[in-house]
N, C-alpha and C positions, 0 to 999 in steps of 0.2 A: 463400550465407547467412552473415551475420555473427554472431560469437559474442562475448560478454563474459565475461572470466575472473572467476570468483568467488574461487577460491583455487588452490592448486597442483593440486588434484585435480578441480575442478568448473568448469563453464562453463555459460552459458545463451544461448539464441538471442536476438538483437536484432531490433527491428522492421525490416521491409523497407520503406523509404520512399524513393522516388526523387524528389529535390527538383525536378528538371527537368520532371517530369510533373505537378506539383501545380498546381491551378487555385484561385485565390483565392476564398474564400467569405466574403462580407460581409453576407449577408442574416440576418435574425432566424432563430432556431431554428424549424424546422418541427415541428409536433406529432408527426408520423409521418415520420421522416427516414431516408434511406439515402444516405450520402455516401461517395464513394470518390475517392482521389487529390485531396484538397482541402487547402488551406492556410488555417487559421483564424488569421490574424495580426491582433492588436489588436481582435479581435471582442468584442462585449459581449452575452453571453447571460445576464447576471445575472438571477436570480429567474424565469427562463423554465423551461418544462417540455416534455418530449417523450419519445418512445421511438423506438428504431431502431438503425441500424448505422453505425459509423464505421470505415473501414478504409483502410489504406495512406495515412494522412494525418498532417499535422503541426499542432499547436496551439501558437502562440507569443504571449506577452504578451496572453493572452486573459483576460477576466473572466467566469468561470462561477460567481461567488459566489451561493449560494442556489439554484442550478439543480437541478431535479428531473428526473432521467433514469432511466426505468424502463419496461420492461426495456431493457437496453443491451448491445449486442455491439460490442466494440472489438478490432480485429485489426490488427497492424502499425501502431501509432499512437505518436507521441511528443508529450509535453506538456511545454513548457518555459516557465519564468518566467510562470506563469499563476496565477490565483486560483481555487481550488476551495472556498474556505472556506464552511462552512455549507451546502454542497450535499448532495443526497441522490442517490446512485447505487445503484440497487437492481436485483436480478436481473441482475447484470453477468456476462457471459461475456468474459473478457479473455485474449487470446493475443498474446504478443510486444508488450508495452506498456511504455513508459518515461515516468515522470513525474519531472521534475528541477527543482530550484531554484524550487519553487512553494509557495504558501500553502495548507495543508490544515487550518487551524484549524476545528474543529467539523465537518469533513467526515465524512459518514456513508456508508461504502462497503460494500455487501453483494455480495460476489463469489460467484455460484453456482458458477463454475468459474474458476480462475486458472492460467495456464501461462506461464512466462517473463515475469513482471511485475517491473519494477525501479523502485523509488522511492527517490530520493536527494536530499540537501541540501534537505529540506523541513521546515517547521515544522508539526507535526500535533497541536498541543495540543488536548485535548478531542475528538479524533477518535474515531470508532467504526469499527473495521475487522473485518469478518466474512468468513470464507472457508468456503464450503460444501465444496468439493472442490478440492484442489491437485494438478494432474497434472504440474506442472513447477515449477522454482524460483521462489520469490517472495522477492525480495531488498530489504531496506531498508538504506540506507547513509547515515550522517551525518544522521539525522533525530532530531528531538526529539518525544517523545510524552508531554508532561506531561498528567496526568489523562486520558489516552486509554484506550479499552477495546478489547480484542481478543477475538474469539469464533471458535469453529469449529475448523477444521483448520489448524494451524500446522506440520504435519509436514515441509513443504517450505520453510519460511521460514528465511531467514538474516538475522541482524541484525548489521550491521557499524558500529562506532563510533556507536551510537545511545544515547540516554538516555531513561529512563522514569520520571521523578519523579511519583509518584502514579498511575502507570498500573495498570490492573486487568486481570489475566489469568484471573480466576476462572471465566469461562465458555468457556475454551478446552476443546474436546472431545478434541483429539488433538495431542500435542506431541512424540511419539516422532521423534527426528531433527532437531527444530528446533535450529538452531545459534545460540547466544547468546554464544559464547566471546569475541567481540570487542566487547562492549557493556557499558555500566555498568548493573548491575541494582539499584543502590541505590534504595529508595523504591518498589519494585514490590510490588503486592499480588496475592493469588491464586496464590502460588507453587506450591501443591500441585497445581494444574491443569497445571503444566508438567512433570509427571513424564515422564521420557524425553528431555527437552531436553539439549543438550550445553552444559556450562559447564566452566570450569577450576577447579582446586583453589583458586587464589587467590580466585576469585569465590565459591566455596562458603564460604570463611572470612569474606569480607566480608558475606555475607548470612546468616550463621549464626543471628543473633538473629531475623531475620524468618522464617527456616525453622522455628526452634524454636516461635515463636508460632503459625505456620500449622499446625504439627503438634499443637498443643494444649498445649504446655508453658507454664507461667506463670513468667516471669522475675522473680526476686526478688533 
């Protein structure tokens, strides 16, 4: 099993995808699907809907804009250079999933359970990301979340080199252990819901005004 290093003390499991075993899938999305060891390259599933299972597979240069997938189980899956914008992924069980260099603008993702999920180099403006239960690391790296919303359990979340202008964390239920020490927190709202999250002393100084307002003080 392959591992991705998060920092000096932590790592996460990576998807197990054997490229030589993948079979190209070019058909339209079946409403009730179960795909294993498939390659979705240049596929167009935009505005389509379905529910099912995708495992041990790779998605590359695919268009899933506006796709509605619910419920969805994804296990050992990589998604690269694809468009998920304005899609709705609901009741998602995700284990060992990587989404990289993709468009997530307006993406609505509701994870019932997330374990070893890595999302990097993505633009996720206006996205809505909800995590019901996190049983393993959920890492966001070099992503922009302008006007995005976060909900649920962020206790296993790690944000690395991310930006959150106008992002809303007010409906986060659990943030104890959430690691935000390597990201830019300017412009974040709902800071009081992030109680227990890890930040640096410098970050605390930078967002002191926002924290004071969130705590009920009136700046004059």
